[in-house]
PLY file of the C-alpha trace (Angstrom):
ply
format ascii 1.0
element vertex 411
property float x
property float y
property float z
element edge 410
property int vertex1
property int vertex2
end_header
106.49 96.18 96.21
105.98 97.15 92.59
106.88 95.01 89.58
109.75 97.34 88.68
111.49 96.29 91.88
111.24 92.70 90.73
112.70 93.60 87.37
115.56 95.38 89.04
116.29 92.40 91.28
116.04 90.11 88.32
118.80 91.90 86.47
117.24 94.38 84.05
119.48 97.00 85.67
122.32 94.67 86.55
124.83 96.75 84.62
124.02 99.74 86.82
124.29 97.69 90.02
127.57 96.15 88.92
128.85 99.61 88.13
128.00 100.71 91.67
129.86 97.75 93.13
132.93 98.44 91.01
133.11 102.15 91.71
136.02 103.64 93.64
135.25 103.36 97.39
137.60 106.26 98.23
135.56 108.51 95.94
132.57 107.72 98.16
134.46 108.75 101.28
135.56 105.26 102.36
139.10 105.17 103.68
140.79 102.10 102.15
144.38 101.91 103.44
145.04 98.43 102.07
144.05 97.03 98.64
142.91 93.87 100.42
140.22 95.98 102.12
138.68 97.10 98.84
136.36 94.12 98.57
134.96 94.78 102.05
134.73 98.49 101.26
132.63 97.78 98.17
130.29 95.56 100.18
130.02 98.34 102.75
129.12 100.84 100.03
126.43 98.44 98.82
125.17 97.97 102.39
124.82 101.72 102.92
122.98 102.10 99.63
120.55 99.38 100.73
119.60 101.09 104.01
116.00 102.31 103.72
115.43 106.04 103.74
114.42 107.31 107.19
111.11 109.14 107.54
112.88 112.45 108.29
115.60 114.46 106.55
118.00 117.15 107.79
117.42 119.03 104.53
114.38 121.29 104.64
114.46 123.66 101.64
110.80 124.62 101.94
111.11 125.52 105.64
114.29 127.47 104.93
112.52 129.46 102.21
109.65 130.31 104.55
112.06 131.35 107.33
113.79 133.71 104.90
110.49 135.57 104.45
109.50 135.74 108.10
106.82 138.33 109.01
108.14 141.65 110.30
105.61 142.11 113.14
107.49 139.68 115.40
104.42 137.59 116.22
105.21 133.89 116.94
102.34 132.38 115.03
103.69 128.82 115.12
103.57 128.69 118.93
99.89 129.61 118.74
99.08 126.34 116.98
97.38 123.52 118.94
99.64 121.08 120.83
98.62 118.17 118.59
99.79 120.03 115.49
103.05 121.14 117.15
103.78 117.53 118.13
103.17 116.51 114.53
105.73 119.09 113.40
108.37 118.00 115.94
107.89 114.31 115.12
108.98 115.05 111.55
112.33 116.54 112.58
115.69 114.79 112.98
116.53 114.08 116.63
119.04 116.93 116.91
116.59 119.50 115.54
113.69 118.11 117.57
115.67 118.58 120.80
116.60 122.13 119.80
112.94 123.16 119.58
112.94 123.25 123.39
114.90 126.50 123.15
112.37 128.24 120.90
109.87 129.21 123.59
108.34 127.98 126.85
105.52 126.39 124.86
107.98 124.10 123.05
110.08 122.85 125.98
108.42 119.51 126.61
107.14 118.77 123.14
110.10 116.81 121.75
109.95 114.41 124.70
106.26 113.73 124.07
106.45 112.61 120.41
107.74 109.42 118.77
111.33 110.32 117.86
113.46 109.44 114.82
117.16 108.97 115.57
119.53 108.61 112.60
123.18 108.73 113.66
124.18 110.03 110.20
122.16 113.16 111.03
124.18 113.87 114.16
127.60 113.81 112.51
129.55 117.06 113.06
128.65 119.82 110.61
132.09 119.65 108.99
131.50 116.05 107.87
129.33 115.04 104.92
126.16 113.26 105.98
127.05 110.34 103.69
130.58 110.02 105.10
131.85 106.45 105.39
134.22 106.39 108.32
137.35 104.20 108.49
136.80 100.60 109.50
138.30 101.07 112.99
137.50 103.29 115.93
138.26 107.01 115.61
137.22 110.31 117.19
134.25 110.68 114.87
133.00 107.20 115.72
133.23 108.00 119.44
131.38 111.30 118.92
128.53 109.58 117.10
128.26 106.88 119.79
128.20 109.51 122.55
125.51 111.56 120.83
123.37 108.48 120.20
123.67 107.50 123.87
122.55 110.96 124.99
119.44 110.90 122.79
118.46 107.36 123.80
118.92 108.24 127.48
117.07 111.56 127.34
114.00 110.65 125.34
111.33 108.54 127.09
110.17 106.89 123.86
108.68 105.57 121.81
111.15 105.72 118.94
109.55 105.83 115.52
112.78 104.97 113.68
116.40 104.39 114.78
119.40 104.04 112.44
122.70 103.08 114.12
125.23 102.60 111.36
128.03 105.16 111.65
130.25 104.02 114.51
132.63 101.11 115.11
130.37 98.79 117.08
133.15 96.41 118.17
134.57 99.28 120.27
131.22 99.98 121.93
129.95 96.59 123.03
128.66 97.86 126.39
126.94 100.78 124.66
125.29 98.47 122.12
123.77 96.29 124.81
122.48 99.33 126.69
121.08 100.85 123.48
119.15 97.70 122.68
117.85 97.46 126.25
116.67 101.09 126.08
115.03 100.56 122.71
113.30 97.43 123.99
112.02 99.25 127.08
110.98 102.45 125.32
109.58 100.86 122.15
111.22 101.07 118.72
109.29 100.59 115.49
111.98 100.62 112.78
115.56 99.60 113.63
118.60 99.65 111.34
121.78 98.31 112.93
124.91 98.21 110.76
128.33 97.41 112.24
131.31 99.45 111.00
132.42 96.81 109.67
135.14 94.72 111.35
134.81 92.10 112.56
132.06 91.10 110.15
130.87 88.47 112.64
130.71 90.94 115.53
128.14 89.39 117.89
125.00 91.33 118.67
123.79 91.15 122.28
120.79 88.95 123.03
119.04 92.14 124.16
118.04 92.41 120.49
115.32 89.83 121.16
113.73 92.22 123.65
112.80 94.66 120.87
109.41 93.05 120.39
107.74 96.28 119.21
109.85 96.46 116.04
108.03 96.50 112.69
111.07 96.74 110.41
114.48 95.25 111.27
117.63 95.71 109.17
120.85 94.11 110.48
124.27 94.12 108.80
127.91 93.13 109.32
127.23 91.19 112.49
126.51 87.78 114.01
122.87 87.17 114.90
122.73 86.15 118.58
121.86 82.61 119.56
118.23 81.93 120.38
119.09 78.96 122.62
117.46 79.32 126.01
115.14 82.16 125.06
111.69 82.04 126.67
109.08 80.27 124.58
107.00 83.43 124.71
109.63 85.42 122.76
107.90 86.81 119.68
108.00 89.71 117.24
104.26 90.17 116.74
104.57 93.39 114.70
107.63 92.60 112.53
106.71 92.94 108.84
110.14 93.24 107.18
113.45 91.55 108.07
116.71 92.32 106.21
119.95 90.47 106.98
122.98 91.92 105.17
126.55 90.51 105.34
125.86 88.49 108.46
126.52 85.21 110.23
123.62 83.19 111.61
122.94 79.65 112.67
120.18 77.93 110.73
118.08 77.34 113.85
118.29 81.04 114.79
117.13 82.20 111.35
114.21 79.78 111.51
113.41 81.06 115.01
113.14 84.64 113.69
110.82 83.54 110.89
108.70 81.30 113.10
108.28 83.91 115.86
107.25 86.69 113.47
103.59 85.94 112.61
103.18 89.21 110.64
106.42 88.93 108.62
105.79 89.74 104.94
109.25 90.47 103.48
112.47 88.53 104.14
115.74 89.65 102.50
119.01 87.76 102.84
121.99 89.37 101.11
125.78 89.05 100.90
126.04 85.88 102.93
129.22 84.33 101.53
128.91 81.15 103.59
125.57 80.38 101.95
122.10 80.19 103.38
119.68 77.43 104.28
116.18 78.84 104.48
113.18 76.70 105.37
109.96 78.63 104.83
107.00 77.78 106.99
104.99 80.98 107.29
101.38 81.99 106.79
102.31 85.66 106.36
105.40 85.81 104.08
104.72 87.39 100.69
108.21 88.10 99.34
111.57 86.36 99.88
114.75 87.81 98.34
118.18 86.13 98.46
121.01 88.02 96.75
124.80 88.02 96.44
125.21 84.87 98.51
127.07 81.60 98.47
125.37 78.27 97.95
121.72 78.40 98.98
119.18 75.79 99.96
115.67 77.26 99.91
112.79 74.99 100.85
109.27 76.37 100.60
107.44 73.97 102.90
104.21 75.84 103.59
103.87 79.47 102.55
100.27 80.00 101.36
100.68 83.79 100.86
104.13 83.73 99.22
103.98 85.65 95.92
107.61 86.35 95.03
110.75 84.23 95.39
113.64 86.28 94.00
117.32 85.36 93.71
120.25 87.25 92.22
124.01 86.59 92.07
123.90 83.21 93.81
126.74 80.70 93.54
125.23 77.62 91.83
127.65 75.38 93.77
130.47 75.75 96.28
133.73 73.80 95.81
133.29 70.33 97.26
129.64 70.98 98.13
126.25 70.19 96.66
124.51 72.48 94.21
122.27 75.33 95.19
118.75 73.99 95.56
115.25 75.37 95.40
112.40 73.17 96.54
108.83 74.35 96.08
106.22 72.64 98.22
103.00 74.43 99.18
103.00 77.92 97.65
99.66 78.28 95.83
100.04 82.05 95.25
103.62 82.11 93.99
103.52 84.32 90.88
107.16 85.45 90.48
110.20 83.15 90.44
113.78 83.84 89.40
116.25 84.07 88.38
117.22 80.41 88.15
120.87 80.03 87.24
122.77 77.20 85.53
123.64 74.51 88.04
120.63 75.17 90.28
118.72 72.11 91.39
114.96 72.71 91.18
112.64 70.37 93.02
108.87 70.63 92.80
106.96 68.52 95.27
109.16 65.47 95.59
110.50 65.50 92.02
113.93 66.84 91.08
113.76 68.24 87.57
116.07 66.66 85.02
116.18 66.40 81.27
113.37 64.05 80.29
111.36 64.38 83.51
107.76 63.48 82.78
105.36 66.27 83.60
102.36 65.76 85.85
100.21 68.04 88.02
102.56 67.35 90.93
105.55 68.75 89.00
103.84 71.97 87.90
103.43 75.37 89.54
100.49 76.89 87.62
100.40 80.07 89.71
103.72 81.42 88.36
103.16 84.25 85.85
106.67 85.75 85.69
109.77 83.57 85.36
113.44 84.51 84.93
116.07 82.05 83.74
119.78 82.31 83.13
120.92 80.05 80.30
124.26 79.29 78.69
123.30 78.58 75.10
126.83 77.29 74.49
126.17 74.40 76.89
124.00 71.67 75.41
122.62 70.33 78.71
121.42 73.77 79.72
119.61 74.26 76.43
117.98 70.85 76.82
116.82 71.73 80.35
115.05 74.91 79.28
111.94 73.21 77.83
111.72 71.12 80.99
111.70 74.27 83.12
109.07 75.91 80.97
106.74 72.91 81.15
106.72 73.21 84.95
105.19 76.68 84.68
102.37 76.35 82.14
100.80 79.76 82.77
103.81 82.04 82.26
102.93 85.47 80.91
106.37 87.13 81.14
109.66 85.31 80.57
113.07 86.88 81.22
116.02 85.01 79.71
119.56 86.05 80.64
122.51 84.76 78.65
125.49 83.31 80.52
128.90 83.72 78.97
130.98 80.57 78.73
133.74 82.06 80.86
131.31 82.44 83.77
130.32 78.78 83.91
0 1
1 2
2 3
3 4
4 5
5 6
6 7
7 8
8 9
9 10
10 11
11 12
12 13
13 14
14 15
15 16
16 17
17 18
18 19
19 20
20 21
21 22
22 23
23 24
24 25
25 26
26 27
27 28
28 29
29 30
30 31
31 32
32 33
33 34
34 35
35 36
36 37
37 38
38 39
39 40
40 41
41 42
42 43
43 44
44 45
45 46
46 47
47 48
48 49
49 50
50 51
51 52
52 53
53 54
54 55
55 56
56 57
57 58
58 59
59 60
60 61
61 62
62 63
63 64
64 65
65 66
66 67
67 68
68 69
69 70
70 71
71 72
72 73
73 74
74 75
75 76
76 77
77 78
78 79
79 80
80 81
81 82
82 83
83 84
84 85
85 86
86 87
87 88
88 89
89 90
90 91
91 92
92 93
93 94
94 95
95 96
96 97
97 98
98 99
99 100
100 101
101 102
102 103
103 104
104 105
105 106
106 107
107 108
108 109
109 110
110 111
111 112
112 113
113 114
114 115
115 116
116 117
117 118
118 119
119 120
120 121
121 122
122 123
123 124
124 125
125 126
126 127
127 128
128 129
129 130
130 131
131 132
132 133
133 134
134 135
135 136
136 137
137 138
138 139
139 140
140 141
141 142
142 143
143 144
144 145
145 146
146 147
147 148
148 149
149 150
150 151
151 152
152 153
153 154
154 155
155 156
156 157
157 158
158 159
159 160
160 161
161 162
162 163
163 164
164 165
165 166
166 167
167 168
168 169
169 170
170 171
171 172
172 173
173 174
174 175
175 176
176 177
177 178
178 179
179 180
180 181
181 182
182 183
183 184
184 185
185 186
186 187
187 188
188 189
189 190
190 191
191 192
192 193
193 194
194 195
195 196
196 197
197 198
198 199
199 200
200 201
201 202
202 203
203 204
204 205
205 206
206 207
207 208
208 209
209 210
210 211
211 212
212 213
213 214
214 215
215 216
216 217
217 218
218 219
219 220
220 221
221 222
222 223
223 224
224 225
225 226
226 227
227 228
228 229
229 230
230 231
231 232
232 233
233 234
234 235
235 236
236 237
237 238
238 239
239 240
240 241
241 242
242 243
243 244
244 245
245 246
246 247
247 248
248 249
249 250
250 251
251 252
252 253
253 254
254 255
255 256
256 257
257 258
258 259
259 260
260 261
261 262
262 263
263 264
264 265
265 266
266 267
267 268
268 269
269 270
270 271
271 272
272 273
273 274
274 275
275 276
276 277
277 278
278 279
279 280
280 281
281 282
282 283
283 284
284 285
285 286
286 287
287 288
288 289
289 290
290 291
291 292
292 293
293 294
294 295
295 296
296 297
297 298
298 299
299 300
300 301
301 302
302 303
303 304
304 305
305 306
306 307
307 308
308 309
309 310
310 311
311 312
312 313
313 314
314 315
315 316
316 317
317 318
318 319
319 320
320 321
321 322
322 323
323 324
324 325
325 326
326 327
327 328
328 329
329 330
330 331
331 332
332 333
333 334
334 335
335 336
336 337
337 338
338 339
339 340
340 341
341 342
342 343
343 344
344 345
345 346
346 347
347 348
348 349
349 350
350 351
351 352
352 353
353 354
354 355
355 356
356 357
357 358
358 359
359 360
360 361
361 362
362 363
363 364
364 365
365 366
366 367
367 368
368 369
369 370
370 371
371 372
372 373
373 374
374 375
375 376
376 377
377 378
378 379
379 380
380 381
381 382
382 383
383 384
384 385
385 386
386 387
387 388
388 389
389 390
390 391
391 392
392 393
393 394
394 395
395 396
396 397
397 398
398 399
399 400
400 401
401 402
402 403
403 404
404 405
405 406
406 407
407 408
408 409
409 410
């Protein structure tokens, strides 16, 4: 992750992000029949924008240009290539195009079944529908067509699956299919999995078959309830998982901690759009970056994270009505070099000391490893101005300081 990504998360391009969230959902193809749905539609737009790009694309301008200048002698030179090279070619095609190669010639018939496949349900939408179409929130004919096509691919291909994106059908209407999909992906091996519910109910429960996908390296879940881990075998682990993204989700604290604890290779954890807040207790020898954005009250405790380098927060509620303030506690994080952005009302605790105006500095209240710090300050509020020097003394080796001004009306 490059520094520019940090700057973006920290708000340098906030105006652009806010513009995206305010844009007209219907212009993006989202059907919004009721004004009360607009908030959910905007979150859905944001969730789609956050889905990582798959390793294949249905657009192939270079291949199309070559095909337009095909040789006139009729010789099939591609089929003369070695099997290893042909498999490489097929593995870079969307699932629909990879399956179609079986019709090219006898040489191609079994190739698509012998390569790691990429299945992106957006790529198998009917040709008359834009690939970035956002379907209505409920079940419709298009949703059923996408679910049927996904089922056919998952049934037909023996695996492994290099990348699978399931985000374009109404999952609440396909509960049996979802469980079978996850069982197939667990049995056949999936490396990257994006699973985004369309989108009601937001707390649609995922089947526990998810925990069978132990081959996954990248997991992105959205608009769903993370299944309970109670009763799972003690041997349940995700030994290859390097990145976990939870977007607009519901999860019990113990289940989130289970995912972190059972992922010994996990390097990036992203928690976003969790309006009920998040309690995250970090005990991990592999985590390098933790991002929490657009969420309710948070309680982040870094207990023991020796490789953690970046702790990033954006658009967090400093306090919920009737609740305690958002809190960040930094314990053992000797390599933490980026922190922010800390908002007014946040409670910062270093070691066992809660920072307040007048707190006496000592080695136990300092984090010397931090080089980049971002603060949000309301200069109209005296207590916030008085706290700023206290914050800065805790990070004696800062090289880059980002200061964001808070308007009085936002306090």
